[in-house]
C-alpha positions in Angstrom: -24.2 -43.8 22.3 -24.5 -42.3 19.0 -27.4 -42.3 16.9 -28.9 -40.6 14.0 -32.2 -39.8 12.4 -33.1 -40.5 8.9 -34.2 -38.1 6.7 -37.7 -38.5 7.8 -36.9 -37.7 11.4 -37.3 -41.6 12.7 -34.5 -42.9 15.0 -32.1 -45.1 13.4 -28.8 -46.8 14.9 -26.0 -48.8 13.1 -25.0 -51.9 14.6 -21.8 -54.6 14.5 -23.0 -58.1 15.7 -22.4 -57.6 19.5 -24.4 -54.6 19.7 -27.7 -55.8 17.6 -29.8 -56.9 20.5 -29.2 -53.5 21.9 -30.3 -51.4 19.3 -33.2 -53.5 18.4 -34.2 -53.2 22.6 -33.8 -49.2 22.4 -36.4 -49.3 19.5 -38.4 -51.6 20.9 -38.3 -49.6 24.3 -38.6 -46.1 23.1 -41.3 -46.3 20.5 -43.2 -49.6 21.6 -42.6 -50.6 17.4 -40.8 -53.4 16.1 -37.5 -52.2 14.5 -36.5 -52.4 10.7 -33.6 -54.2 10.4 -31.6 -53.9 7.1 -28.1 -55.9 6.8 -24.9 -53.5 5.3 -23.6 -54.5 1.9 -19.7 -55.2 2.4 -18.8 -52.4 0.9 -21.4 -50.0 3.2 -20.3 -51.8 6.4 -16.4 -51.2 5.7 -17.3 -47.1 6.1 -20.0 -47.1 8.9 -18.8 -47.7 12.3 -21.6 -49.4 15.4 -23.1 -46.5 17.3 -22.1 -48.3 20.4 -18.6 -48.9 19.8 -15.6 -48.8 16.9 -16.3 -51.8 15.1 -17.9 -51.7 11.5 -21.5 -51.5 11.4 -22.9 -54.6 9.9 -26.8 -53.8 10.2 -28.8 -50.8 10.3 -31.5 -50.3 12.8 -34.7 -47.9 12.6 -38.1 -47.6 13.5 
């Protein structure tokens, strides 16, 4: 699993349609907080891969 940190140090994940729920569950379980979910633009989606597989990411999930 590949996760990154935002500039403010909070964890973030990139997720495809298949793994959005997994990313949300991880944020909720680890941080006991509702995740912030943002949908990528089509342009950004093409250059970003899912943190859990190699498919193009559709969502950005962070704490």
